[in-house]
DOSEVEX-44896 format. One record per residue (C-alpha): residue number from 1; residue in one letter; x negated, y, z negated. Coordinates in steps of 0.1 Angstrom, whole numbers, always signed. Layout:
# DOSEVEX-44896
+-------+-------+-------+-------+-------+
| palum | kolza |  east | north |    up |
+-------+-------+-------+-------+-------+
|   NUM |     A |     X |     Y |     Z |
...
+-------+-------+-------+-------+-------+
This chain:
# DOSEVEX-44896
+-------+-------+-------+-------+-------+
| palum | kolza |  east | north |    up |
+-------+-------+-------+-------+-------+
|     1 |     M | -1098 | +1840 | -1679 |
|     2 |     T | -1102 | +1876 | -1692 |
|     3 |     S | -1077 | +1899 | -1669 |
|     4 |     E | -1098 | +1931 | -1679 |
|     5 |     I | -1128 | +1940 | -1699 |
|     6 |     V | -1136 | +1977 | -1703 |
|     7 |     F | -1170 | +1995 | -1707 |
|     8 |     G | -1178 | +2026 | -1723 |
|     9 |     V | -1197 | +2049 | -1705 |
|    10 |     T | -1217 | +2075 | -1716 |
|    11 |     Q | -1234 | +2108 | -1699 |
|    12 |     E | -1273 | +2109 | -1705 |
|    13 |     G | -1293 | +2144 | -1707 |
|    14 |     D | -1310 | +2135 | -1675 |
|    15 |     G | -1277 | +2129 | -1654 |
|    16 |     G | -1280 | +2090 | -1661 |
|    17 |     Y | -1252 | +2068 | -1677 |
|    18 |     V | -1256 | +2041 | -1699 |
|    19 |     A | -1225 | +2013 | -1700 |
|    20 |     E | -1218 | +1992 | -1724 |
|    21 |     C | -1189 | +1966 | -1727 |
|    22 |     L | -1168 | +1964 | -1756 |
|    23 |     S | -1160 | +1928 | -1758 |
|    24 |     H | -1187 | +1909 | -1745 |
|    25 |     D | -1229 | +1918 | -1746 |
|    26 |     I | -1235 | +1935 | -1711 |
|    27 |     F | -1254 | +1965 | -1708 |
|    28 |     T | -1264 | +1987 | -1683 |
|    29 |     Q | -1275 | +2020 | -1666 |
|    30 |     G | -1280 | +2044 | -1635 |
|    31 |     D | -1292 | +2071 | -1620 |
|    32 |     T | -1260 | +2078 | -1606 |
|    33 |     W | -1222 | +2069 | -1607 |
|    34 |     E | -1220 | +2050 | -1578 |
|    35 |     Q | -1256 | +2033 | -1589 |
|    36 |     L | -1238 | +2029 | -1624 |
|    37 |     R | -1212 | +2007 | -1606 |
|    38 |     A | -1231 | +1986 | -1587 |
|    39 |     N | -1247 | +1975 | -1621 |
|    40 |     V | -1218 | +1970 | -1639 |
|    41 |     R | -1206 | +1948 | -1610 |
|    42 |     E | -1240 | +1927 | -1607 |
|    43 |     A | -1243 | +1927 | -1649 |
|    44 |     V | -1210 | +1912 | -1646 |
|    45 |     S | -1215 | +1888 | -1620 |
|    46 |     A | -1242 | +1879 | -1635 |
|    47 |     Y | -1225 | +1871 | -1674 |
|    48 |     F | -1199 | +1856 | -1660 |
|    49 |     F | -1222 | +1831 | -1630 |
|    50 |     D | -1211 | +1799 | -1644 |
|    51 |     Q | -1172 | +1809 | -1658 |
|    52 |     P | -1145 | +1828 | -1641 |
|    53 |     K | -1148 | +1865 | -1635 |
|    54 |     P | -1127 | +1893 | -1651 |
|    55 |     A | -1097 | +1906 | -1627 |
|    56 |     A | -1107 | +1937 | -1632 |
|    57 |     V | -1135 | +1959 | -1646 |
|    58 |     R | -1127 | +1995 | -1664 |
|    59 |     L | -1150 | +2022 | -1666 |
|    60 |     H | -1144 | +2042 | -1694 |
|    61 |     L | -1165 | +2076 | -1697 |
|    62 |     V | -1163 | +2090 | -1732 |
|    63 |     R | -1175 | +2123 | -1736 |
|    64 |     D | -1189 | +2141 | -1765 |
|    65 |     E | -1194 | +2178 | -1769 |
|    66 |     L | -1194 | +2198 | -1798 |
|    67 |     L | -1181 | +2229 | -1800 |
|    68 |     V | -1203 | +2254 | -1826 |
|    69 |     G | -1181 | +2279 | -1843 |
|    70 |     A | -1149 | +2270 | -1826 |
+-------+-------+-------+-------+-------+
């Protein structure tokens, strides 16, 4: 059993969020952080439907910011 899986999360220009698992082929999105959390839980449950689920899921928010003229 995998003890923890990690999702890289980015915020889209429209304010929504996109999450991609770093170790498995799981991808989802949500308009709000709460919706993203629910969608990640659902996606993980579906992916591991016939095998043990991870003990924890980590959402790692990645912020990409460009400072011009810094």
